[in-house]
All heavy atoms as a GROMACS GRO file, in nm:
protein
  508
    1MET      N    1  -3.264   0.935   4.415
    1MET     CA    2  -3.190   0.831   4.483
    1MET      C    3  -3.141   0.885   4.618
    1MET      O    4  -3.107   1.006   4.630
    1MET     CB    5  -3.060   0.772   4.409
    1MET     CG    6  -3.001   0.663   4.476
    1MET     SD    7  -2.859   0.582   4.403
    1MET     CE    8  -2.898   0.597   4.224
    2ALA      N    9  -3.153   0.810   4.727
    2ALA     CA   10  -3.132   0.867   4.862
    2ALA      C   11  -2.965   0.865   4.881
    2ALA      O   12  -2.895   0.794   4.814
    2ALA     CB   13  -3.173   0.765   4.969
    3THR      N   14  -2.926   0.962   4.972
    3THR     CA   15  -2.781   0.974   5.006
    3THR      C   16  -2.755   0.916   5.142
    3THR      O   17  -2.848   0.881   5.218
    3THR     CB   18  -2.740   1.120   4.999
    3THR    OG1   19  -2.806   1.180   5.112
    3THR    CG2   20  -2.776   1.189   4.871
    4LEU      N   21  -2.630   0.899   5.168
    4LEU     CA   22  -2.590   0.837   5.295
    4LEU      C   23  -2.638   0.924   5.411
    4LEU      O   24  -2.692   0.879   5.512
    4LEU     CB   25  -2.436   0.834   5.296
    4LEU     CG   26  -2.378   0.730   5.379
    4LEU    CD1   27  -2.410   0.581   5.326
    4LEU    CD2   28  -2.224   0.733   5.381
    5LYS      N   29  -2.637   1.062   5.387
    5LYS     CA   30  -2.690   1.165   5.489
    5LYS      C   31  -2.837   1.144   5.514
    5LYS      O   32  -2.879   1.145   5.632
    5LYS     CB   33  -2.651   1.295   5.448
    5LYS     CG   34  -2.528   1.348   5.477
    5LYS     CD   35  -2.516   1.510   5.441
    5LYS     CE   36  -2.393   1.562   5.502
    5LYS     NZ   37  -2.394   1.701   5.469
    6GLN      N   38  -2.910   1.120   5.415
    6GLN     CA   39  -3.053   1.099   5.425
    6GLN      C   40  -3.089   0.971   5.491
    6GLN      O   41  -3.181   0.965   5.584
    6GLN     CB   42  -3.127   1.099   5.297
    6GLN     CG   43  -3.115   1.237   5.218
    6GLN     CD   44  -3.165   1.234   5.077
    6GLN    OE1   45  -3.141   1.132   5.005
    6GLN    NE2   46  -3.224   1.352   5.024
    7VAL      N   47  -3.014   0.866   5.470
    7VAL     CA   48  -3.037   0.738   5.544
    7VAL      C   49  -2.998   0.756   5.687
    7VAL      O   50  -3.078   0.707   5.776
    7VAL     CB   51  -2.956   0.624   5.487
    7VAL    CG1   52  -2.956   0.496   5.563
    7VAL    CG2   53  -2.993   0.588   5.337
    8ALA      N   54  -2.892   0.821   5.721
    8ALA     CA   55  -2.856   0.857   5.855
    8ALA      C   56  -2.960   0.940   5.928
    8ALA      O   57  -2.994   0.889   6.049
    8ALA     CB   58  -2.726   0.934   5.866
    9ALA      N   59  -3.013   1.034   5.870
    9ALA     CA   60  -3.122   1.119   5.928
    9ALA      C   61  -3.248   1.032   5.958
    9ALA      O   62  -3.311   1.051   6.053
    9ALA     CB   63  -3.150   1.244   5.843
   10HIS      N   64  -3.288   0.954   5.862
   10HIS     CA   65  -3.396   0.872   5.866
   10HIS      C   66  -3.388   0.771   5.984
   10HIS      O   67  -3.477   0.751   6.058
   10HIS     CB   68  -3.437   0.798   5.736
   10HIS     CG   69  -3.563   0.722   5.732
   10HIS    ND1   70  -3.574   0.598   5.771
   10HIS    CD2   71  -3.686   0.768   5.704
   10HIS    CE1   72  -3.696   0.570   5.759
   10HIS    NE2   73  -3.762   0.661   5.722
   11ALA      N   74  -3.273   0.700   5.999
   11ALA     CA   75  -3.240   0.610   6.099
   11ALA      C   76  -3.214   0.672   6.231
   11ALA      O   77  -3.187   0.599   6.334
   11ALA     CB   78  -3.142   0.511   6.059
   12GLU      N   79  -3.182   0.801   6.229
   12GLU     CA   80  -3.157   0.876   6.345
   12GLU      C   81  -3.019   0.828   6.411
   12GLU      O   82  -2.996   0.802   6.525
   12GLU     CB   83  -3.272   0.876   6.462
   12GLU     CG   84  -3.381   0.939   6.416
   12GLU     CD   85  -3.491   0.928   6.512
   12GLU    OE1   86  -3.488   0.850   6.609
   12GLU    OE2   87  -3.594   1.011   6.496
   13VAL      N   88  -2.923   0.820   6.314
   13VAL     CA   89  -2.786   0.774   6.348
   13VAL      C   90  -2.684   0.862   6.280
   13VAL      O   91  -2.729   0.946   6.180
   13VAL     CB   92  -2.752   0.618   6.320
   13VAL    CG1   93  -2.848   0.529   6.395
   13VAL    CG2   94  -2.775   0.598   6.171
   14SER      N   95  -2.561   0.841   6.306
   14SER     CA   96  -2.457   0.921   6.225
   14SER      C   97  -2.436   0.862   6.092
   14SER      O   98  -2.461   0.743   6.079
   14SER     CB   99  -2.339   0.919   6.304
   14SER     OG  100  -2.267   0.804   6.317
   15VAL      N  101  -2.372   0.942   6.008
   15VAL     CA  102  -2.328   0.891   5.868
   15VAL      C  103  -2.230   0.775   5.888
   15VAL      O  104  -2.232   0.683   5.816
   15VAL     CB  105  -2.270   1.015   5.783
   15VAL    CG1  106  -2.205   0.951   5.662
   15VAL    CG2  107  -2.377   1.111   5.770
   16GLN      N  108  -2.141   0.786   5.993
   16GLN     CA  109  -2.043   0.682   6.019
   16GLN      C  110  -2.104   0.556   6.050
   16GLN      O  111  -2.061   0.447   6.014
   16GLN     CB  112  -1.937   0.728   6.121
   16GLN     CG  113  -1.840   0.625   6.149
   16GLN     CD  114  -1.747   0.601   6.033
   16GLN    OE1  115  -1.696   0.690   5.979
   16GLN    NE2  116  -1.732   0.465   5.992
   17THR      N  117  -2.215   0.562   6.123
   17THR     CA  118  -2.293   0.435   6.171
   17THR      C  119  -2.361   0.366   6.042
   17THR      O  120  -2.350   0.244   6.022
   17THR     CB  121  -2.397   0.471   6.261
   17THR    OG1  122  -2.345   0.518   6.384
   17THR    CG2  123  -2.482   0.342   6.306
   18VAL      N  124  -2.404   0.452   5.941
   18VAL     CA  125  -2.459   0.392   5.823
   18VAL      C  126  -2.340   0.327   5.740
   18VAL      O  127  -2.355   0.220   5.689
   18VAL     CB  128  -2.527   0.502   5.734
   18VAL    CG1  129  -2.570   0.450   5.605
   18VAL    CG2  130  -2.644   0.559   5.811
   19SER      N  131  -2.233   0.391   5.737
   19SER     CA  132  -2.116   0.339   5.670
   19SER      C  133  -2.075   0.203   5.731
   19SER      O  134  -2.034   0.120   5.658
   19SER     CB  135  -2.005   0.436   5.670
   19SER     OG  136  -1.884   0.393   5.602
   20ASN      N  137  -2.068   0.200   5.868
   20ASN     CA  138  -2.035   0.078   5.924
   20ASN      C  139  -2.140  -0.026   5.903
   20ASN      O  140  -2.105  -0.151   5.885
   20ASN     CB  141  -2.028   0.103   6.082
   20ASN     CG  142  -1.902   0.171   6.130
   20ASN    OD1  143  -1.809   0.174   6.052
   20ASN    ND2  144  -1.906   0.228   6.239
   21ALA      N  145  -2.264   0.002   5.896
   21ALA     CA  146  -2.368  -0.092   5.861
   21ALA      C  147  -2.346  -0.154   5.719
   21ALA      O  148  -2.372  -0.277   5.703
   21ALA     CB  149  -2.513  -0.026   5.864
   22LEU      N  150  -2.287  -0.076   5.630
   22LEU     CA  151  -2.269  -0.130   5.509
   22LEU      C  152  -2.132  -0.202   5.484
   22LEU      O  153  -2.127  -0.294   5.413
   22LEU     CB  154  -2.277  -0.007   5.399
   22LEU     CG  155  -2.404   0.064   5.384
   22LEU    CD1  156  -2.372   0.187   5.302
   22LEU    CD2  157  -2.498  -0.026   5.314
   23ASN      N  158  -2.033  -0.152   5.556
   23ASN     CA  159  -1.892  -0.210   5.537
   23ASN      C  160  -1.842  -0.288   5.655
   23ASN      O  161  -1.763  -0.385   5.623
   23ASN     CB  162  -1.798  -0.088   5.516
   23ASN     CG  163  -1.838  -0.012   5.388
   23ASN    OD1  164  -1.859  -0.072   5.279
   23ASN    ND2  165  -1.843   0.115   5.410
   24ALA      N  166  -1.899  -0.277   5.771
   24ALA     CA  167  -1.848  -0.356   5.891
   24ALA      C  168  -1.961  -0.366   5.986
   24ALA      O  169  -1.967  -0.322   6.100
   24ALA     CB  170  -1.737  -0.282   5.961
   25PRO      N  171  -2.065  -0.455   5.940
   25PRO     CA  172  -2.181  -0.462   6.030
   25PRO      C  173  -2.162  -0.525   6.155
   25PRO      O  174  -2.242  -0.503   6.250
   25PRO     CB  175  -2.278  -0.560   5.942
   25PRO     CG  176  -2.194  -0.608   5.844
   25PRO     CD  177  -2.094  -0.529   5.817
   26HIS      N  178  -2.059  -0.603   6.173
   26HIS     CA  179  -2.021  -0.655   6.309
   26HIS      C  180  -2.002  -0.558   6.417
   26HIS      O  181  -1.989  -0.590   6.536
   26HIS     CB  182  -1.896  -0.755   6.282
   26HIS     CG  183  -1.773  -0.687   6.247
   26HIS    ND1  184  -1.753  -0.663   6.110
   26HIS    CD2  185  -1.670  -0.648   6.313
   26HIS    CE1  186  -1.631  -0.594   6.095
   26HIS    NE2  187  -1.575  -0.590   6.226
   27ARG      N  188  -1.967  -0.430   6.373
   27ARG     CA  189  -1.933  -0.327   6.469
   27ARG      C  190  -2.057  -0.266   6.546
   27ARG      O  191  -2.046  -0.190   6.642
   27ARG     CB  192  -1.862  -0.211   6.402
   27ARG     CG  193  -1.717  -0.256   6.363
   27ARG     CD  194  -1.646  -0.136   6.307
   27ARG     NE  195  -1.521  -0.180   6.260
   27ARG     CZ  196  -1.420  -0.093   6.207
   27ARG    NH1  197  -1.459   0.042   6.193
   27ARG    NH2  198  -1.302  -0.136   6.175
   28LEU      N  199  -2.177  -0.304   6.487
   28LEU     CA  200  -2.292  -0.233   6.529
   28LEU      C  201  -2.383  -0.334   6.616
   28LEU      O  202  -2.374  -0.456   6.600
   28LEU     CB  203  -2.388  -0.189   6.417
   28LEU     CG  204  -2.312  -0.090   6.317
   28LEU    CD1  205  -2.416  -0.053   6.212
   28LEU    CD2  206  -2.276   0.030   6.392
   29ARG      N  207  -2.455  -0.278   6.714
   29ARG     CA  208  -2.550  -0.363   6.777
   29ARG      C  209  -2.665  -0.401   6.687
   29ARG      O  210  -2.688  -0.342   6.589
   29ARG     CB  211  -2.616  -0.285   6.892
   29ARG     CG  212  -2.521  -0.249   7.003
   29ARG     CD  213  -2.588  -0.168   7.121
   29ARG     NE  214  -2.701  -0.088   7.072
   29ARG     CZ  215  -2.746   0.014   7.130
   29ARG    NH1  216  -2.703   0.052   7.246
   29ARG    NH2  217  -2.855   0.080   7.086
   30ALA      N  218  -2.726  -0.526   6.726
   30ALA     CA  219  -2.830  -0.573   6.635
   30ALA      C  220  -2.946  -0.481   6.609
   30ALA      O  221  -2.983  -0.472   6.489
   30ALA     CB  222  -2.878  -0.711   6.690
   31ASP      N  223  -2.987  -0.413   6.709
   31ASP     CA  224  -3.110  -0.320   6.698
   31ASP      C  225  -3.071  -0.209   6.607
   31ASP      O  226  -3.140  -0.154   6.519
   31ASP     CB  227  -3.158  -0.283   6.822
   31ASP     CG  228  -3.063  -0.201   6.910
   31ASP    OD1  229  -2.944  -0.240   6.910
   31ASP    OD2  230  -3.103  -0.105   6.976
   32THR      N  231  -2.941  -0.150   6.616
   32THR     CA  232  -2.901  -0.042   6.528
   32THR      C  233  -2.886  -0.083   6.387
   32THR      O  234  -2.928  -0.006   6.303
   32THR     CB  235  -2.761   0.015   6.587
   32THR    OG1  236  -2.782   0.051   6.732
   32THR    CG2  237  -2.718   0.131   6.498
   33LEU      N  238  -2.826  -0.198   6.377
   33LEU     CA  239  -2.805  -0.254   6.230
   33LEU      C  240  -2.944  -0.275   6.162
   33LEU      O  241  -2.960  -0.230   6.048
   33LEU     CB  242  -2.727  -0.382   6.231
   33LEU     CG  243  -2.702  -0.442   6.097
   33LEU    CD1  244  -2.615  -0.353   6.010
   33LEU    CD2  245  -2.623  -0.578   6.126
   34GLU      N  246  -3.048  -0.322   6.242
   34GLU     CA  247  -3.175  -0.349   6.184
   34GLU      C  248  -3.235  -0.221   6.150
   34GLU      O  249  -3.300  -0.202   6.038
   34GLU     CB  250  -3.254  -0.418   6.284
   34GLU     CG  251  -3.403  -0.451   6.241
   34GLU     CD  252  -3.480  -0.516   6.343
   34GLU    OE1  253  -3.424  -0.590   6.427
   34GLU    OE2  254  -3.607  -0.509   6.332
   35ARG      N  255  -3.221  -0.113   6.232
   35ARG     CA  256  -3.281   0.019   6.206
   35ARG      C  257  -3.227   0.081   6.080
   35ARG      O  258  -3.302   0.134   5.992
   35ARG     CB  259  -3.269   0.111   6.333
   35ARG     CG  260  -3.342   0.240   6.312
   35ARG     CD  261  -3.356   0.306   6.452
   35ARG     NE  262  -3.221   0.368   6.481
   35ARG     CZ  263  -3.164   0.358   6.598
   35ARG    NH1  264  -3.205   0.280   6.693
   35ARG    NH2  265  -3.042   0.425   6.610
   36VAL      N  266  -3.087   0.067   6.068
   36VAL     CA  267  -3.019   0.124   5.947
   36VAL      C  268  -3.066   0.045   5.821
   36VAL      O  269  -3.095   0.115   5.726
   36VAL     CB  270  -2.872   0.126   5.966
   36VAL    CG1  271  -2.803   0.163   5.840
   36VAL    CG2  272  -2.829   0.219   6.083
   37ASN      N  273  -3.058  -0.079   5.829
   37ASN     CA  274  -3.101  -0.160   5.722
   37ASN      C  275  -3.241  -0.137   5.678
   37ASN      O  276  -3.275  -0.121   5.550
   37ASN     CB  277  -3.074  -0.303   5.744
   37ASN     CG  278  -2.935  -0.346   5.736
   37ASN    OD1  279  -2.855  -0.277   5.669
   37ASN    ND2  280  -2.905  -0.459   5.809
   38ARG      N  281  -3.329  -0.118   5.765
   38ARG     CA  282  -3.469  -0.070   5.728
   38ARG      C  283  -3.484   0.057   5.665
   38ARG      O  284  -3.562   0.070   5.567
   38ARG     CB  285  -3.550  -0.069   5.854
   38ARG     CG  286  -3.700  -0.067   5.840
   38ARG     CD  287  -3.792  -0.079   5.961
   38ARG     NE  288  -3.731  -0.167   6.066
   38ARG     CZ  289  -3.697  -0.121   6.194
   38ARG    NH1  290  -3.722   0.009   6.226
   38ARG    NH2  291  -3.653  -0.197   6.274
   39SER      N  292  -3.400   0.154   5.710
   39SER     CA  293  -3.396   0.282   5.643
   39SER      C  294  -3.340   0.282   5.503
   39SER      O  295  -3.388   0.345   5.404
   39SER     CB  296  -3.315   0.389   5.725
   39SER     OG  297  -3.386   0.411   5.850
   40ILE      N  298  -3.230   0.196   5.487
   40ILE     CA  299  -3.174   0.176   5.350
   40ILE      C  300  -3.277   0.120   5.251
   40ILE      O  301  -3.299   0.166   5.143
   40ILE     CB  302  -3.056   0.082   5.363
   40ILE    CG1  303  -2.932   0.142   5.427
   40ILE    CG2  304  -3.016   0.025   5.228
   40ILE    CD1  305  -2.813   0.069   5.464
   41GLU      N  306  -3.359   0.020   5.298
   41GLU     CA  307  -3.455  -0.033   5.210
   41GLU      C  308  -3.581   0.066   5.189
   41GLU      O  309  -3.613   0.073   5.080
   41GLU     CB  310  -3.518  -0.168   5.280
   41GLU     CG  311  -3.416  -0.286   5.275
   41GLU     CD  312  -3.485  -0.396   5.342
   41GLU    OE1  313  -3.605  -0.422   5.326
   41GLU    OE2  314  -3.406  -0.483   5.395
   42LEU      N  315  -3.615   0.127   5.293
   42LEU     CA  316  -3.732   0.214   5.270
   42LEU      C  317  -3.699   0.344   5.184
   42LEU      O  318  -3.777   0.385   5.089
   42LEU     CB  319  -3.776   0.278   5.405
   42LEU     CG  320  -3.862   0.180   5.489
   42LEU    CD1  321  -3.876   0.250   5.621
   42LEU    CD2  322  -3.986   0.152   5.435
   43LEU      N  323  -3.581   0.379   5.184
   43LEU     CA  324  -3.530   0.502   5.101
   43LEU      C  325  -3.474   0.458   4.969
   43LEU      O  326  -3.425   0.547   4.890
   43LEU     CB  327  -3.438   0.590   5.179
   43LEU     CG  328  -3.486   0.662   5.305
   43LEU    CD1  329  -3.372   0.727   5.385
   43LEU    CD2  330  -3.592   0.745   5.276
   44ASN      N  331  -3.460   0.325   4.950
   44ASN     CA  332  -3.399   0.266   4.831
   44ASN      C  333  -3.270   0.320   4.801
   44ASN      O  334  -3.220   0.363   4.694
   44ASN     CB  335  -3.497   0.294   4.715
   44ASN     CG  336  -3.461   0.206   4.599
   44ASN    OD1  337  -3.409   0.090   4.610
   44ASN    ND2  338  -3.490   0.258   4.468
   45TYR      N  339  -3.174   0.310   4.909
   45TYR     CA  340  -3.039   0.364   4.903
   45TYR      C  341  -2.957   0.264   4.828
   45TYR      O  342  -2.956   0.146   4.844
   45TYR     CB  343  -2.977   0.389   5.030
   45TYR     CG  344  -2.832   0.408   5.022
   45TYR    CD1  345  -2.778   0.544   4.990
   45TYR    CD2  346  -2.736   0.309   5.058
   45TYR    CE1  347  -2.652   0.568   4.982
   45TYR    CE2  348  -2.598   0.341   5.039
   45TYR     CZ  349  -2.561   0.467   5.011
   45TYR     OH  350  -2.430   0.497   5.000
   46ARG      N  351  -2.877   0.316   4.728
   46ARG     CA  352  -2.785   0.239   4.645
   46ARG      C  353  -2.651   0.316   4.649
   46ARG      O  354  -2.648   0.423   4.613
   46ARG     CB  355  -2.830   0.216   4.514
   46ARG     CG  356  -2.952   0.139   4.489
   46ARG     CD  357  -2.949  -0.005   4.528
   46ARG     NE  358  -3.065  -0.080   4.522
   46ARG     CZ  359  -3.147  -0.109   4.636
   46ARG    NH1  360  -3.097  -0.085   4.745
   46ARG    NH2  361  -3.250  -0.177   4.622
   47PRO      N  362  -2.546   0.241   4.694
   47PRO     CA  363  -2.413   0.302   4.695
   47PRO      C  364  -2.376   0.346   4.557
   47PRO      O  365  -2.399   0.293   4.464
   47PRO     CB  366  -2.309   0.198   4.745
   47PRO     CG  367  -2.404   0.098   4.817
   47PRO     CD  368  -2.535   0.100   4.746
   48ASN      N  369  -2.302   0.472   4.538
   48ASN     CA  370  -2.256   0.522   4.418
   48ASN      C  371  -2.120   0.469   4.384
   48ASN      O  372  -2.026   0.492   4.459
   48ASN     CB  373  -2.252   0.665   4.437
   48ASN     CG  374  -2.219   0.743   4.316
   48ASN    OD1  375  -2.129   0.701   4.231
   48ASN    ND2  376  -2.289   0.857   4.284
   49ARG      N  377  -2.112   0.389   4.275
   49ARG     CA  378  -1.987   0.324   4.241
   49ARG      C  379  -1.888   0.425   4.200
   49ARG      O  380  -1.773   0.407   4.231
   49ARG     CB  381  -2.016   0.236   4.115
   49ARG     CG  382  -2.087   0.110   4.146
   49ARG     CD  383  -2.084   0.017   4.037
   49ARG     NE  384  -2.167  -0.102   4.054
   49ARG     CZ  385  -2.152  -0.205   3.987
   49ARG    NH1  386  -2.068  -0.214   3.883
   49ARG    NH2  387  -2.218  -0.322   4.015
   50ASN      N  388  -1.921   0.536   4.142
   50ASN     CA  389  -1.820   0.637   4.111
   50ASN      C  390  -1.749   0.698   4.235
   50ASN      O  391  -1.649   0.723   4.235
   50ASN     CB  392  -1.878   0.751   4.014
   50ASN     CG  393  -1.922   0.704   3.888
   50ASN    OD1  394  -1.865   0.605   3.840
   50ASN    ND2  395  -2.022   0.751   3.823
   51ALA      N  396  -1.840   0.732   4.332
   51ALA     CA  397  -1.797   0.788   4.460
   51ALA      C  398  -1.697   0.691   4.532
   51ALA      O  399  -1.591   0.727   4.582
   51ALA     CB  400  -1.896   0.828   4.555
   52ARG      N  401  -1.724   0.566   4.521
   52ARG     CA  402  -1.646   0.452   4.590
   52ARG      C  403  -1.515   0.447   4.529
   52ARG      O  404  -1.410   0.433   4.586
   52ARG     CB  405  -1.724   0.322   4.600
   52ARG     CG  406  -1.648   0.221   4.666
   52ARG     CD  407  -1.718   0.081   4.675
   52ARG     NE  408  -1.819   0.103   4.770
   52ARG     CZ  409  -1.814   0.056   4.908
   52ARG    NH1  410  -1.699  -0.011   4.940
   52ARG    NH2  411  -1.906   0.065   4.986
   53SER      N  412  -1.521   0.446   4.392
   53SER     CA  413  -1.396   0.435   4.306
   53SER      C  414  -1.306   0.552   4.340
   53SER      O  415  -1.182   0.543   4.361
   53SER     CB  416  -1.429   0.424   4.165
   53SER     OG  417  -1.498   0.316   4.122
   54LEU      N  418  -1.366   0.674   4.348
   54LEU     CA  419  -1.281   0.787   4.383
   54LEU      C  420  -1.216   0.782   4.523
   54LEU      O  421  -1.092   0.811   4.552
   54LEU     CB  422  -1.354   0.920   4.374
   54LEU     CG  423  -1.396   0.972   4.235
   54LEU    CD1  424  -1.494   1.078   4.251
   54LEU    CD2  425  -1.267   1.013   4.166
   55ARG      N  426  -1.294   0.732   4.613
   55ARG     CA  427  -1.246   0.711   4.757
   55ARG      C  428  -1.148   0.599   4.775
   55ARG      O  429  -1.048   0.618   4.844
   55ARG     CB  430  -1.375   0.687   4.853
   55ARG     CG  431  -1.349   0.666   4.985
   55ARG     CD  432  -1.338   0.806   5.060
   55ARG     NE  433  -1.333   0.782   5.198
   55ARG     CZ  434  -1.272   0.859   5.285
   55ARG    NH1  435  -1.215   0.976   5.232
   55ARG    NH2  436  -1.268   0.834   5.406
   56THR      N  437  -1.159   0.499   4.707
   56THR     CA  438  -1.071   0.375   4.724
   56THR      C  439  -0.954   0.377   4.618
   56THR      O  440  -0.870   0.310   4.628
   56THR     CB  441  -1.148   0.245   4.719
   56THR    OG1  442  -1.207   0.232   4.587
   56THR    CG2  443  -1.243   0.237   4.823
   57SER      N  444  -0.964   0.461   4.520
   57SER     CA  445  -0.866   0.467   4.412
   57SER      C  446  -0.872   0.330   4.336
   57SER      O  447  -0.764   0.292   4.284
   57SER     CB  448  -0.742   0.503   4.449
   57SER     OG  449  -0.728   0.634   4.512
   58ALA      N  450  -0.978   0.261   4.334
   58ALA     CA  451  -0.984   0.132   4.265
   58ALA      C  452  -1.109   0.132   4.175
   58ALA      O  453  -1.222   0.178   4.221
   58ALA     CB  454  -1.001   0.024   4.368
   59VAL      N  455  -1.091   0.088   4.052
   59VAL     CA  456  -1.209   0.088   3.954
   59VAL      C  457  -1.241  -0.061   3.947
   59VAL      O  458  -1.164  -0.150   3.928
   59VAL     CB  459  -1.166   0.145   3.816
   59VAL    CG1  460  -1.271   0.128   3.714
   59VAL    CG2  461  -1.116   0.275   3.835
   60GLU      N  462  -1.375  -0.087   3.968
   60GLU     CA  463  -1.413  -0.215   3.959
   60GLU      C  464  -1.488  -0.259   3.836
   60GLU      O  465  -1.584  -0.337   3.829
   60GLU     CB  466  -1.507  -0.250   4.082
   60GLU     CG  467  -1.437  -0.238   4.207
   60GLU     CD  468  -1.525  -0.261   4.330
   60GLU    OE1  469  -1.639  -0.290   4.316
   60GLU    OE2  470  -1.478  -0.238   4.446
   61LEU      N  471  -1.452  -0.200   3.726
   61LEU     CA  472  -1.504  -0.227   3.593
   61LEU      C  473  -1.403  -0.300   3.506
   61LEU      O  474  -1.292  -0.266   3.511
   61LEU     CB  475  -1.552  -0.084   3.532
   61LEU     CG  476  -1.661  -0.018   3.603
   61LEU    CD1  477  -1.685   0.120   3.543
   61LEU    CD2  478  -1.791  -0.100   3.607
   62ILE      N  479  -1.462  -0.367   3.409
   62ILE     CA  480  -1.365  -0.439   3.308
   62ILE      C  481  -1.399  -0.386   3.177
   62ILE      O  482  -1.513  -0.382   3.138
   62ILE     CB  483  -1.385  -0.582   3.317
   62ILE    CG1  484  -1.348  -0.640   3.446
   62ILE    CG2  485  -1.308  -0.655   3.208
   62ILE    CD1  486  -1.381  -0.788   3.471
   63GLY      N  487  -1.299  -0.332   3.104
   63GLY     CA  488  -1.323  -0.291   2.970
   63GLY      C  489  -1.319  -0.400   2.875
   63GLY      O  490  -1.236  -0.494   2.891
   64TYR      N  491  -1.392  -0.394   2.763
   64TYR     CA  492  -1.389  -0.490   2.664
   64TYR      C  493  -1.401  -0.430   2.524
   64TYR      O  494  -1.484  -0.347   2.507
   64TYR     CB  495  -1.515  -0.584   2.689
   64TYR     CG  496  -1.521  -0.702   2.585
   64TYR    CD1  497  -1.433  -0.802   2.582
   64TYR    CD2  498  -1.623  -0.689   2.486
   64TYR    CE1  499  -1.456  -0.916   2.498
   64TYR    CE2  500  -1.632  -0.796   2.394
   64TYR     CZ  501  -1.550  -0.901   2.399
   64TYR     OH  502  -1.551  -0.999   2.303
   65CYS      N  503  -1.313  -0.471   2.441
   65CYS     CA  504  -1.315  -0.410   2.305
   65CYS      C  505  -1.352  -0.518   2.199
   65CYS      O  506  -1.327  -0.624   2.205
   65CYS     CB  507  -1.179  -0.348   2.262
   65CYS     SG  508  -1.140  -0.209   2.368
   0.00000   0.00000   0.00000
């Protein structure tokens, strides 16, 4: 699975730009957003839920017994 760093290197942008493409796409120019999205698709990038939970201190899972 691809990492954020790998997507950034492939798209020739910073890691922050990739993060903005995922979380705040309105901050990017259309051509940059398209280039990042193309790299995300080509590399089959999927955000890591565990990493996001650690970063945001929020768990998005529901337990069921």
